[in-house]
Residue, then its C-alpha position, 0 to 999 in steps of 0.5 A: x727629031x725630038x718630034x719624031x721620036x715623041x710620034x713613035x712613043x705615041x704610037x707604041x703607047x696607043x698600040x699597046x694599050x688599044x692591043x692586049x699584051x698577049x695577043x701582041x705576044x702570041x696570038x689566039x692560037x698556039x702551036x702544040x707538037x703531037x709525037x709518037x713512038x712509033x710514029x702514025x698514030x691517029x690524033x683525036x682532039x675533043x672526040x674529033x679526028x685531027x691527023x696522025x702524028x707526027x704534026x703541029x696543031x694550032x689550037x686556040x688557046x681559050x679550050x681545054x683539049x683531051x688528046x688521044x692517040x691511037x695505033x692498032x696493035x697498042x694501047x690507046x695514049x690520052x692526056x689532057x691540054x689545059x688552058x692557063x693564064x699566061x704570063x703576059x697578062x701581067x704587062x696589061x696589069x702593070x700598063x693599066x691596059x684595061x682595053x688591052x686585058x678585054x682584048x686578050x679576054x675575048x680573042x683567048x689569048x690571055x691563055x696558054x696550054x700545057x703541056x706544050x707538046x705531047x709525046x706518046x710512046x707506045x706499048x704492047x697491050x700484052x706487055x706487063x713491064x715498060x722500060x723508061x727513057x731514063x732507064x727506070x723499070x715498071x713491073x707488073x705484079x700480080x698475086x695470082x698469075x695466068x697458068x700460061x705466063x712464063x715464069x721468070x721469078x717468084x717472091x719468097x715469104x719472109x718468115x716472122 
């Protein structure tokens, strides 16, 4: 029994030192959910068409991505997925696994993409106001209005 336990511990230690901690924990690709409201937007990653929303993209962790979502009749949505060094790197540092650190660096498992999810809510191109999910209302204010716009209110100057 004692020999078996030592063998298991030795095998685990070898695996831990040879394979990188990040590689063991999550691998070189990250699943990123990409959704839109309304659905069906065309997804472009770094200028290459990738599919339509909703979609789970399995992306290499060692690359930054420019994500663009387009839906006819709506303004395009664009965001960036940025690679950051993953917290699992500490597993390599604490264990002294220089080989594991090299494996993680070579496979790209050393990184994590943020944000981990992309959610686009499309607004019509001619909208002048937007209401967020938490109830915040954003409006556009202009100094000179288009005469064709319907007036719903006006600000009055404060007399000084």
